[in-house]
N, C-alpha and C positions, 0 to 999 in steps of 0.2 A: 815437259823439261828440257829436251832440246829439240825446240822448234826450228831451229836453224836446219836442221835436217830434213824437213819436212818435205820441202818442193825439189830437192836435188841431195842425194847421197851416195858414197860408193861404201862398199863391205868388202872387207877383208879378213879371212879366218886364218889362223894355223893354231892347231891344237886348241887350247881354252883360250889363247890370245884373240880377241876381236880389235876391229879397228872401223873404226866408222869416219869419213872425209866429207866437208861440208863444201856448199858454193861458194862461201867467201874465207875460205884458210883455214877452216877450223878442223882438227883433229878429237876424235875421241876414243879412247879406248879402255877397256877393261878387261877381266878373266872369266870367262864362263865357268859358274860353278854348278854343276849338274847336282840335284840334292832328289831325295824321293819324291817329296812334295811339292818343290816348283824350281825351276833352274833360275838362277840368276847371274846378272852381270855384279862382279866386286871389282874392289879395286880400280876404279873408274878415275880416270884422266883426261880433261879436256884443256887443252892449247889451242890457241891463233899460232899458225906453223908460219904460214905466206898470206902474201897478200893475193887476193882475188881466189879464183876456180883452182879446186885441186882436181885435177885430169885423170890422175892414176894413183895408186897407192900398192906398197906389195910389203906383206910381214916376213921377215925371217925370224932365224930361229935367236936365240939369246935376246928377246925382247927388242928386237931392233925394227924399225919401220920405214920404209923408203918412202917419201911424198914426191908427188911431179906438180909442180907449181904453173902459172903461167910462163910464158915465154923459154920455157924449156926446162926452169929451174929444177932442181934435184936438191932434197934434204933428207938427210940420212937421221932418224930420231933413234935413241934409246930411252924406252919406258923404264923410270924410277919411281920416286915419288913424282916426279913432274915428266915431262917430256924435254930430253935434253937432246941439242943438236950435235953428234958427232962428226959429222959430214957434209959438205955441200956440192955442189957440181952444176953443171949445164949442160942438158943435150946438144945434139950438134946444129947449127941453124938448118930448118928443113921447113917444110908447110905444116906440118901437123907434129906439133913437138912434144910428144907425149908416148910413153912406156905402154906394150899391151900385155909385157912378161918381164918378169926379173927373176934373177937368181942371185943366189951368194955364192961367189967363188971363193976359194981359200980361206984365210984369214984374215979380217980387216981389223 
């Protein structure tokens, strides 16, 4: 179903929020529902978020996801019935423009 994740994908998880990011800027997210008979990903949302490869992603509280695209672009998303862009930014000019760790600081 999500063949665009077959050759490259990033996986991030926080509590029951699961986020997968693809080679061509796609983000797939849902909530993991654990049941006695089988676990299932529900409330799945799929969106094209950036152009090109996603190098990093992070999941924060309140259904927020930070995505790091090519050329150091940063996009903060909020998961609703779709992915809503709530902020944009850019990493400083450097050789490798992606983050390896991210945290939420204060109230955004």
